[in-house]
DRENGUFI-487309 format. One record per residue (C-alpha): residue number from 0; x, y, z; residue in three letters. Coordinates in steps of 0.001 Angstrom, whole numbers. Layout:
<atoms>
> NUM / X / Y / Z / Ala
...
</atoms>
This chain:
<atoms>
> 0 / 12464 / -2292 / -46290 / Met
> 1 / 11009 / -1423 / -42917 / Lys
> 2 / 8141 / 521 / -44537 / Lys
> 3 / 7376 / -2435 / -46810 / Phe
> 4 / 7080 / -4809 / -43833 / Leu
> 5 / 4828 / -2388 / -41934 / Val
> 6 / 2548 / -1893 / -44970 / Tyr
> 7 / 2443 / -5635 / -45614 / Thr
> 8 / 1542 / -6293 / -41995 / Phe
> 9 / -1212 / -3630 / -42109 / Ile
> 10 / -2616 / -5093 / -45349 / Val
> 11 / -2655 / -8601 / -43838 / Ile
> 12 / -4419 / -7343 / -40697 / Ile
> 13 / -6989 / -5407 / -42763 / Leu
> 14 / -7586 / -8410 / -45048 / Ala
> 15 / -8120 / -10757 / -42091 / Phe
> 16 / -10369 / -8194 / -40363 / Ser
> 17 / -12402 / -7737 / -43546 / Gly
> 18 / -12746 / -11491 / -44008 / Tyr
> 19 / -13737 / -11957 / -40355 / Tyr
> 20 / -16318 / -9133 / -40594 / Ala
> 21 / -17723 / -10630 / -43819 / Phe
> 22 / -18049 / -14104 / -42299 / Val
> 23 / -19480 / -12781 / -39019 / Tyr
> 24 / -22028 / -10305 / -40375 / Phe
> 25 / -22950 / -11784 / -43770 / Phe
> 26 / -25790 / -14295 / -43677 / Ser
> 27 / -26118 / -16592 / -46691 / Tyr
> 28 / -29706 / -17467 / -45763 / Ser
> 29 / -32139 / -17341 / -42870 / Gln
> 30 / -35016 / -19650 / -42130 / Gly
> 31 / -36807 / -22090 / -39877 / Tyr
> 32 / -36602 / -25830 / -39362 / Arg
> 33 / -38879 / -27944 / -37223 / Ala
> 34 / -38573 / -31437 / -35844 / Gly
> 35 / -37814 / -33484 / -32778 / Glu
> 36 / -34671 / -32446 / -30909 / Leu
> 37 / -32668 / -35658 / -30956 / Val
> 38 / -29256 / -34535 / -29732 / Lys
> 39 / -27648 / -31463 / -28202 / Phe
> 40 / -24142 / -31538 / -26773 / Ser
> 41 / -20926 / -29618 / -26353 / Lys
> 42 / -18164 / -31356 / -28256 / Lys
> 43 / -14762 / -30856 / -29785 / Gly
> 44 / -11085 / -31491 / -29202 / Val
> 45 / -9460 / -28072 / -29592 / Leu
> 46 / -12607 / -25969 / -29651 / Tyr
> 47 / -15666 / -26978 / -27628 / Lys
> 48 / -18780 / -26018 / -29576 / Thr
> 49 / -22501 / -26649 / -29075 / Trp
> 50 / -23815 / -29050 / -31718 / Glu
> 51 / -27254 / -30565 / -32170 / Gly
> 52 / -29529 / -32562 / -34423 / Gln
> 53 / -33242 / -32542 / -35123 / Ile
> 54 / -35172 / -35330 / -36775 / Ser
> 55 / -37227 / -34217 / -39754 / Gln
> 56 / -39219 / -37242 / -40766 / Glu
> 57 / -40688 / -35821 / -43960 / Ala
> 58 / -37671 / -34281 / -45664 / Thr
> 59 / -34512 / -35864 / -44348 / Gln
> 60 / -33608 / -38054 / -41400 / Pro
> 61 / -31393 / -35647 / -39402 / Leu
> 62 / -30468 / -31985 / -39671 / Trp
> 63 / -27283 / -30812 / -37933 / Asn
> 64 / -26876 / -27360 / -36430 / Phe
> 65 / -24545 / -25345 / -34210 / Ser
> 66 / -25127 / -22761 / -31492 / Val
> 67 / -22594 / -20063 / -30726 / Gln
> 68 / -21483 / -19467 / -27145 / Asp
> 69 / -22882 / -15918 / -27282 / Asn
> 70 / -26452 / -17387 / -27305 / Glu
> 71 / -26816 / -18579 / -23663 / Pro
> 72 / -30636 / -18377 / -23720 / Lys
> 73 / -30817 / -20611 / -26808 / Val
> 74 / -28349 / -23087 / -25275 / Ile
> 75 / -30399 / -23329 / -22069 / Glu
> 76 / -33669 / -23780 / -23971 / Gln
> 77 / -32206 / -26563 / -26115 / Leu
> 78 / -30830 / -28335 / -23039 / Lys
> 79 / -34335 / -28369 / -21543 / Asn
> 80 / -36179 / -29414 / -24727 / Leu
> 81 / -34330 / -32671 / -25442 / Gln
> 82 / -36771 / -35143 / -27048 / Gly
> 83 / -39406 / -32453 / -27687 / Gln
> 84 / -40697 / -31017 / -30953 / Asn
> 85 / -39078 / -27656 / -31651 / Val
> 86 / -39046 / -24934 / -34274 / Lys
> 87 / -35568 / -23467 / -34780 / Leu
> 88 / -34752 / -20095 / -36339 / Ser
> 89 / -31362 / -20186 / -37988 / Tyr
> 90 / -28813 / -18238 / -39985 / Lys
> 91 / -26783 / -20057 / -42601 / Glu
> 92 / -23324 / -18670 / -43094 / Arg
> 93 / -21335 / -19049 / -46298 / Phe
> 94 / -18145 / -19707 / -44337 / Lys
> 95 / -17400 / -20306 / -40665 / Thr
> 96 / -14547 / -20674 / -38215 / Phe
> 97 / -13713 / -23855 / -36276 / Pro
> 98 / -14348 / -22188 / -32902 / Trp
> 99 / -17929 / -21332 / -33927 / Trp
> 100 / -19152 / -24828 / -34753 / Gly
> 101 / -19082 / -27800 / -37114 / Asp
> 102 / -21907 / -26664 / -39397 / Thr
> 103 / -22866 / -23564 / -41340 / His
> 104 / -26292 / -23425 / -39626 / Tyr
> 105 / -26400 / -21329 / -36449 / Phe
> 106 / -29501 / -21269 / -34262 / Ile
> 107 / -30745 / -17832 / -33186 / Thr
> 108 / -34080 / -18721 / -31520 / Ala
> 109 / -35972 / -21773 / -30253 / Val
> 110 / -39721 / -22328 / -29981 / Glu
> 111 / -41373 / -25425 / -28549 / Gln
> 112 / -44073 / -26903 / -30767 / Thr
> 113 / -46431 / -29841 / -30518 / Gly
> 114 / -47198 / -31711 / -27334 / Lys
> 115 / -45715 / -30762 / -24001 / Ile
> 116 / -44509 / -33895 / -22272 / Tyr
> 117 / -44450 / -34112 / -18490 / Gln
> 118 / -41099 / -34842 / -16906 / Asn
> 119 / -42531 / -37317 / -14414 / Asn
> 120 / -45421 / -39359 / -15752 / Leu
> 121 / -45747 / -41270 / -12457 / Asn
> 122 / -46719 / -38133 / -10558 / Asp
> 123 / -50446 / -38718 / -10117 / Ser
> 124 / -51135 / -35143 / -9033 / Ser
> 125 / -50215 / -33888 / -12515 / Asn
> 126 / -52435 / -36447 / -14278 / Asn
> 127 / -55741 / -35838 / -12501 / Thr
> 128 / -58607 / -34204 / -14322 / Ser
> 129 / -58732 / -31394 / -11747 / Glu
> 130 / -55237 / -30286 / -12782 / Asn
> 131 / -55433 / -31054 / -16493 / Asn
> 132 / -57580 / -28665 / -18545 / Pro
> 133 / -57442 / -30941 / -21613 / Thr
> 134 / -59013 / -33852 / -19718 / Ile
> 135 / -61661 / -31508 / -18270 / Lys
> 136 / -62560 / -30249 / -21746 / Ala
> 137 / -62764 / -33787 / -23139 / Leu
> 138 / -65044 / -34896 / -20282 / Lys
> 139 / -67340 / -31917 / -20893 / Gln
> 140 / -67437 / -32665 / -24610 / Glu
> 141 / -68205 / -36325 / -23849 / Asn
> 142 / -71136 / -35335 / -21604 / Glu
> 143 / -72456 / -32973 / -24275 / Ala
> 144 / -72284 / -35769 / -26869 / Leu
> 145 / -74119 / -38166 / -24544 / Lys
> 146 / -76879 / -35583 / -24084 / Gln
> 147 / -77083 / -35064 / -27853 / Arg
> 148 / -77447 / -38841 / -28383 / Ile
> 149 / -80294 / -38963 / -25821 / Lys
> 150 / -82027 / -36060 / -27595 / Asp
> 151 / -81690 / -37825 / -30962 / Leu
> 152 / -83066 / -41079 / -29527 / Glu
> 153 / -86055 / -39173 / -28136 / Thr
> 154 / -86624 / -37525 / -31514 / Thr
> 155 / -86470 / -40923 / -33249 / Ile
> 156 / -89006 / -42376 / -30801 / Asp
> 157 / -91369 / -39442 / -31373 / Val
> 158 / -91047 / -39831 / -35160 / Leu
> 159 / -91713 / -43575 / -34935 / Lys
> 160 / -94831 / -42987 / -32812 / Asn
> 161 / -96223 / -40343 / -35163 / Thr
> 162 / -95580 / -42458 / -38251 / Ser
> 163 / -97361 / -45477 / -36725 / Asn
> 164 / -100588 / -43490 / -36225 / Lys
</atoms>
């Protein structure tokens, strides 16, 4: 009887270990999702997990995801990119455990996309053309277009004068 209990216990431990290894290492799918980071928070009653949502206007209103605690860089990036457009790399797992997160989608990398918004729009030093290369480039392009218009007006005047003769 004692041998039977020991073997049963070993089989149960091996089965749980095999299931855990399958769930941990097996990825059902991998991919990317992009959208505006709407929400990112740590929530839960028994297990506190990192959960978030991105808004994908074209395909569906909100997409939910989880981040495991062993991804501190991803967690920090998502905290800082609230309200920004992001591209998320994820792994979808077939099954999960409650202490990992609420969803089957686990974020592995974050990339900021789209416009970079300034934290303090009232800071005039950040909004001047001397500090903003985009404004500088637009001013240069505007001046070039003004010069092109003047050249075209001159060409039109010359053509009018030659056609009148």
